C-alpha positions in Angstrom: 153.1 69.9 24.6 151.9 70.8 20.7 148.6 71.5 21.9 149.7 74.3 24.6 151.8 75.9 21.8 148.6 75.7 19.3 146.6 77.9 22.1 149.2 80.5 22.5 149.4 81.1 19.3 145.4 81.7 18.6 145.7 83.8 21.6 148.2 86.2 20.1 146.8 86.4 16.7 143.8 87.8 18.4 141.5 91.2 16.3 142.2 94.0 17.1 139.7 96.8 17.4 140.6 99.9 15.9 138.3 103.0 17.2 139.0 104.8 14.3 138.1 102.7 11.7 135.2 102.5 9.7 132.6 99.9 11.0 129.2 98.6 10.0 127.6 99.3 13.1 126.6 102.6 12.9 124.9 104.4 9.8 127.6 107.1 9.6 130.2 104.3 9.5 132.1 105.1 12.5 133.3 102.6 15.0 131.9 104.6 18.3 129.8 107.2 18.7 130.8 110.7 19.6 130.9 112.4 23.1 127.7 114.1 24.2 128.4 118.1 24.1 129.1 119.1 27.6 130.5 115.8 28.5 132.9 116.0 31.3 135.5 113.0 32.5 134.5 112.2 35.9 136.3 113.9 38.6 137.0 116.8 36.2 134.5 119.2 36.7 136.5 122.4 37.2 133.8 124.9 36.7 134.5 126.8 40.0 137.5 128.6 38.3 139.0 130.3 41.7 139.3 126.7 43.5 140.4 124.8 40.7 143.2 127.8 39.7 143.7 130.1 42.4 142.8 133.1 40.2 140.1 135.2 39.1 140.6 135.6 35.7 144.6 136.2 35.4 144.8 137.7 38.7 145.7 136.0 41.9 143.0 135.7 44.5 143.5 136.8 48.0 141.3 134.7 50.2 141.1 131.1 50.6 137.8 130.2 48.8 136.8 127.2 50.9 135.8 127.5 55.0 138.9 127.4 56.9 138.2 124.9 60.1 140.3 123.1 62.5 139.8 119.8 60.5 141.2 121.8 57.9 143.9 123.2 59.3 144.8 119.7 60.5 144.6 118.3 57.0 146.4 121.4 56.2 149.5 120.3 58.2 149.1 117.2 57.7 149.9 117.3 54.4 152.1 120.1 54.4 154.3 117.7 57.0 154.1 115.0 54.1 155.2 117.3 50.9 156.5 120.9 52.0 158.6 120.5 55.5 161.2 118.4 53.8 162.4 121.9 52.2 160.4 124.7 54.0 160.8 123.3 57.4 158.4 122.5 60.0 157.6 126.4 61.0 158.2 127.3 57.3 161.5 128.8 58.0 163.1 127.4 55.1 165.4 124.9 56.8 163.8 121.2 56.1 166.1 118.6 55.6 166.5 119.3 51.7 168.8 122.3 52.2 170.4 121.1 55.1 171.5 118.6 52.7 173.1 120.9 50.3 170.3 121.9 48.3 169.4 125.5 47.7 166.9 127.0 50.6 163.3 128.1 49.5 162.4 131.0 51.1 161.3 131.7 54.8 157.1 132.0 54.6 158.0 134.7 57.4 159.5 137.5 55.1 157.2 140.2 54.2 156.7 139.4 50.3 155.3 135.9 51.4 153.4 137.2 54.1 151.7 139.7 52.3 151.3 137.3 48.9 147.6 136.7 48.1 146.2 133.1 49.1 146.1 132.5 45.4 149.7 132.5 45.1 150.3 129.6 47.6 147.7 127.5 45.4 149.4 128.5 42.1 153.0 127.7 43.4 151.9 124.5 44.7 150.4 123.5 41.5 153.2 124.9 39.2 155.9 125.0 41.2 158.2 127.5 41.0 162.2 128.5 41.1 163.4 124.7 41.6 160.5 123.2 43.3 158.7 121.2 41.0 154.9 121.2 40.3 153.0 119.4 42.8 149.5 119.3 40.7 149.5 115.3 40.6 150.4 114.6 44.0 148.6 117.0 45.9 144.6 117.3 45.1 142.8 121.2 45.1 141.3 120.8 48.3 144.5 119.9 50.0 146.1 122.5 48.3 144.3 124.8 49.6 144.5 123.3 53.3 147.9 123.7 53.0 148.0 127.3 52.3 145.3 127.7 55.4 148.0 125.9 57.0 151.1 128.1 55.9 149.0 131.0 56.6 148.3 130.1 60.5 152.0 129.8 60.6 152.7 133.0 59.2 150.4 133.8 61.8 151.9 132.4 64.6 155.3 133.0 64.1 155.1 136.8 65.4 152.4 135.8 68.0 152.6 136.5 71.5 150.6 135.9 74.7 149.1 139.0 74.6 147.6 138.4 71.6 145.7 135.5 73.2 142.1 136.7 74.9 142.6 135.9 79.0 140.4 132.4 78.7 142.7 131.5 75.7 146.1 132.4 77.9 144.7 130.5 81.3 143.9 127.4 78.9 147.6 127.4 77.4 149.0 128.1 80.7 147.2 125.1 82.4 148.7 122.8 79.5 152.1 123.7 80.3 151.8 122.9 84.3 150.4 119.2 83.5 
């Protein structure tokens, strides 16, 4: 038993390294080398200003800076359903479960102001929050923020869509799926 107590005491009183203390390891007395100029922490090369901020200078960008594919829209729908639909609703009308429980509803994505908002606006709101909505920057990666933005645009386009907007082949395909 005494032997175990002795080990614990030695482990408790180990020498600590202070990275700011002087050292004899380097000629200048520093304890560690300075970072090489231009060093970027892994995962933080934010060189594409428009992609990482949704802005060009101080202006919100109009268009989504990634290629919008079916895969991007599906990813956007998935992320939207996880993070956004609880307040904004599955269709973007602002009638999700959280407002149904008494919290203030967010505005519908289908009002003129938000249909005309630049794509950078949605990215900026997801990143920094707006009103009572908090920031999702720590929860949603930049590429997923753009995917959600693309999905919001798809929701906005589909909200007022009619069968007349479809090509004859798209219409026939849709009508064929309804009969199955």
